[in-house]
C-alpha positions in Angstrom: 4.9 24.8 6.7 1.4 23.9 8.1 0.9 21.3 10.9 -1.7 19.0 11.3 -2.2 16.6 14.6 -4.5 13.8 16.1 -3.5 11.8 18.5 -2.1 9.2 16.4 -0.6 10.9 13.7 1.7 14.2 12.9 1.3 15.8 9.5 3.2 18.6 7.8 2.1 20.2 4.3 4.0 22.9 2.4 1.8 25.4 0.9 4.8 26.9 -0.8 5.7 24.2 -2.9 3.3 21.9 -4.3 0.8 21.1 -1.5 3.5 18.6 -0.6 2.9 16.4 2.5 6.7 16.8 4.1 6.5 13.9 6.7 3.8 11.9 8.2 4.7 10.9 11.6 2.9 8.2 13.5 3.1 9.0 17.5 3.4 5.9 18.7 6.9 5.6 17.0 7.6 9.3 16.8 9.9 9.0 13.5 8.7 9.9 9.8 7.5 7.2 7.3 8.1 9.7 4.4 11.5 9.4 2.4 13.3 12.6 3.3 16.1 13.4 0.3 20.0 13.1 1.6 19.6 16.8 0.4 17.0 17.6 2.1 18.4 19.9 4.6 20.8 21.6 2.0 20.3 25.4 2.3 20.0 25.4 -1.2 16.8 24.3 -1.3 15.4 27.3 0.0 17.2 29.8 -2.5 15.8 30.5 -6.1 15.3 27.1 -8.3 18.1 26.0 -9.9 17.7 26.5 -13.5 20.1 24.5 -15.8 17.3 23.6 -18.7 17.7 20.1 -17.8 13.8 19.5 -16.1 15.3 16.0 -14.7 18.2 17.7 -13.1 16.1 21.1 -11.6 13.2 18.5 -10.4 15.8 16.6 -7.8 17.5 19.4 -7.1 14.6 20.7 -5.1 13.2 17.0 -4.2 13.2 16.6 -0.4 11.0 13.5 -0.6 7.9 13.5 0.9 4.3 13.5 -1.1 4.0 15.1 -4.1 1.3 15.2 -7.0 2.4 15.3 -10.4 0.7 17.0 -12.7 0.1 17.9 -16.5 3.1 15.2 -16.3 4.4 12.6 -15.2 8.1 11.2 -16.0 10.3 12.4 -18.9 9.9 16.1 -20.0 7.4 16.1 -23.5 6.1 17.9 -26.1 2.6 18.9 -25.6 -0.2 21.5 -26.9 2.9 23.9 -28.3 4.7 23.7 -25.0 7.2 21.8 -23.0 6.1 19.7 -19.8 8.7 19.5 -17.7 9.8 16.4 -15.9 7.5 15.5 -13.2 5.3 18.2 -14.1 4.8 21.8 -12.8 1.9 21.2 -10.0 4.7 20.1 -7.4 7.0 22.8 -8.3 4.4 25.9 -7.6 3.0 27.6 -4.5 -0.6 26.9 -3.5 -3.1 29.3 -2.3 -4.4 28.1 1.2 -8.1 28.2 1.1 -9.4 26.9 4.5 -7.2 25.8 7.3 -7.5 23.9 11.2 -5.8 21.7 13.6 -6.8 18.8 11.6 -7.3 19.6 7.7 -6.1 22.1 5.6 -7.6 23.2 1.6 -5.3 24.2 -1.0 -5.5 24.8 -4.8 -3.4 26.4 -7.9 -3.7 26.8 -11.1 -1.0 26.1 -13.7 0.5 27.8 -16.3 2.4 25.0 -18.6 -1.5 23.7 -18.2 -4.9 25.0 -18.2 -5.7 23.5 -15.0 -6.9 24.0 -11.5 -5.9 21.5 -9.0 -7.7 21.1 -5.4 -6.6 19.3 -2.7 -8.2 19.0 0.9 -6.0 17.2 3.4 -7.3 15.9 6.5 -6.5 13.8 9.9 -8.7 12.0 11.3 -7.3 9.2 14.6 -4.7 7.2 12.3 -6.1 8.1 8.7 -4.8 10.9 6.7 -6.9 11.6 3.8 -6.1 13.2 0.6 -8.9 14.7 -1.5 -7.9 16.1 -5.0 -9.9 17.7 -7.7 -8.5 18.4 -11.2 -10.6 20.9 -13.9 -10.1 21.5 -17.3 -10.5 25.3 -17.5 -10.1 25.5 -21.4 -13.2 25.1 -24.1 -10.8 22.1 -25.3 -10.1 18.9 -24.4 -6.5 18.0 -22.8 -4.9 14.3 -22.2 -2.9 15.0 -19.2 -0.7 12.7 -16.4 -2.1 12.8 -12.7 -0.1 10.8 -10.8 0.3 10.9 -6.1 4.2 10.7 -5.1 4.4 9.1 -1.9 7.8 7.7 -1.1 8.7 6.2 2.1 12.1 6.1 3.8 13.6 4.4 6.7 13.0 3.4 9.2 9.8 1.9 7.7 11.7 0.6 4.7 14.4 -1.8 6.2 15.1 -5.4 6.0 12.1 -7.9 6.8 9.6 -5.4 6.0 7.4 -6.3 3.3 5.4 -4.4 0.6 1.9 -6.6 -0.1 -0.8 -5.1 -2.6 -4.1 -5.9 -4.0 -2.5 -5.5 -7.7 -2.4 -9.0 -9.9 0.3 -7.7 -12.5 3.5 -6.1 -12.3 4.8 -4.3 -15.6 8.4 -3.7 -15.2 9.8 -0.5 -17.3 11.1 -0.7 -20.7 13.9 1.4 -20.0 15.1 1.2 -16.0 13.7 -1.9 -14.8 16.6 -2.7 -12.2 18.4 -5.8 -12.2 15.6 -7.8 -10.5 13.2 -7.7 -13.3 13.4 -8.1 -17.3 12.7 -4.9 -19.4 9.2 -4.9 -20.4 8.4 -7.5 -19.4 4.8 -8.7 -17.4 4.9 -10.6 -14.1 1.8 -12.2 -11.8 1.8 -10.2 -9.0 3.2 -10.8 -5.9 7.0 -10.8 -6.8 8.9 -12.3 -4.0 12.0 -10.5 -5.1 10.4 -6.8 -5.1 7.6 -7.4 -2.0 10.7 -8.4 0.2 12.1 -5.2 1.2 16.1 -4.9 1.9 18.2 -3.2 4.5 20.8 -0.2 3.8 23.4 -2.9 3.1 21.6 -4.4 0.3 21.7 -2.2 -2.8 18.7 -2.6 -5.3 16.9 -0.1 -7.9 13.7 -0.9 -9.5 11.3 0.4 -11.4 7.9 -0.9 -12.9 3.9 -0.6 -12.6 1.6 -2.8 -10.4 -1.8 -2.7 -12.0 -5.2 -5.1 -12.6 -6.4 -4.0 -8.9 -10.2 -4.2 -7.5 -12.5 -0.9 -7.6 -10.5 0.2 -4.3 -6.8 -0.4 -4.9 -4.5 -0.8 -2.2 -1.1 -1.2 -0.6 0.9 -1.9 2.4 4.2 -1.9 4.0 4.7 -3.8 6.9 7.7 -3.6 9.4 7.0 -5.9 11.8 10.3 -4.8 14.0 8.4 -1.4 14.4 5.2 -3.2 14.9 3.8 -0.7 12.3 1.9 -1.2 9.0 0.9 1.4 6.4 -1.6 1.1 4.2 -2.6 3.2 1.0 -5.9 2.9 -0.7 -7.6 4.8 -3.4 -10.4 4.2 -6.0 -9.1 2.6 -9.0 -11.3 4.4 -11.3 -9.4 7.5 -10.8 -6.1 6.0 -10.7 -6.0 2.4 -12.2 -1.9 1.9 -11.6 0.7 2.3 -9.4 4.2 3.3 -10.2 6.4 1.2 -8.3 9.6 2.8 -7.6 12.6 1.5 -5.4 16.1 3.6 -5.2 17.7 1.7 -2.3 21.0 2.4 -2.4 21.5 0.8 -6.2 22.1 3.5 -8.6 25.6 5.5 -7.9 25.1 8.6 -10.8 22.7 11.2 -10.5 20.9 12.4 -8.2 21.5 9.5 -5.7 25.1 8.4 -5.8 24.2 5.5 -3.5 22.6 7.5 -1.1 19.2 6.8 -1.8 16.9 4.8 0.9 13.1 5.0 -0.9 10.2 2.9 -1.7 7.3 4.8 -3.8 3.8 3.2 -4.8 2.0 5.8 -6.4 -1.4 6.1 -7.8 -0.9 6.8 -11.1 -3.5 7.5 -14.6 -0.9 6.6 -16.6 1.6 3.4 -17.2 5.2 4.6 -17.7 7.0 4.7 -20.6 5.9 4.2 -24.2 4.6 1.2 -26.6 2.1 -1.7 -25.5 2.7 -4.2 -22.6 0.6 -7.0 -21.5 -2.5 -5.1 -23.2 -2.1 -1.7 -21.8 -1.1 1.3 -23.8 2.1 3.0 -22.1 1.9 7.2 -22.0 -1.9 6.9 -21.7 -3.2 10.2 -19.3 -6.2 11.2 -18.4 -8.7 13.0 -20.5 -10.1 15.9 -19.9 -13.2 16.8 -22.6 -13.7 21.5 -22.2 -14.3 22.1 -18.6 -14.5 18.8 -17.1 -13.5 17.5 -13.7 -11.9 14.4 -12.2 -11.7 13.4 -8.2 -10.4 10.9 -6.0 -9.2 10.1 -2.6 -6.1 9.1 -0.9 -6.4 7.2 2.5 -3.0 6.1 4.3 -3.7 4.8 7.6 -1.4 3.4 10.1 -1.8 0.3 12.6 0.1 -2.3 14.5 1.6 -5.0 12.2 -0.6 -8.2 12.2 0.9 -10.8 14.0 
């Protein structure tokens, strides 16, 4: 695990699995704002990967929380180009090579085997800002269509009763299959949707799966917890990731993998609207089109500040 720091932030990055950002700790509160799964400390996570034949089960068995990149697939496994792209793709599961490292920055890269892709990540900490600059390159002489999603998930104590979610989106698209009880399956709403924006405590079970869209040029969201006097802001170029998956697993799912123990809220910059079909004029499942040899770039910034009065 590599450690990056500034006077305002301490960040841990794991090159051995997915170049995950395992934790983001604002020094003024001394607590990790990212989600840690209930089994994140299990010795099983240091052993050989689980291989049940079900990629959804296997991915979650290794999921510690934190911030991953999902590529070439996000969501359910699918057939693609004569192979199977597993649940949430390969990039979050494989080792990445460190190409440069210092006390406040690290550069990493990997090449996938299930798709001819090179991914490069440069992670930098400066003051209260964590910046992730990412590049995706098609290494093949054929065109590809892939999913590319950033997967930061936040947990307690940031996510608690009284915390609020705000976003520069105009629409919320509920998932057609698993929207949760607050939303109608496959429906489109004007954002903000108050029951979703007001975050609950640990004793208020909730499950939500939807997608924010209709962002301006620089997309953004904030999670603000006045009790901690802390606001976390995440921003990115909407031209690269025009959507944001909205996933809230707050003790609301009683089956695998959560069994009522999850306490996570994730808002995930995404190339793709999850699911299939069309909603609100948007085609679900459409990914990034990469011509032969093409490169796509984007950056995500996470910054921390005191909560606004």
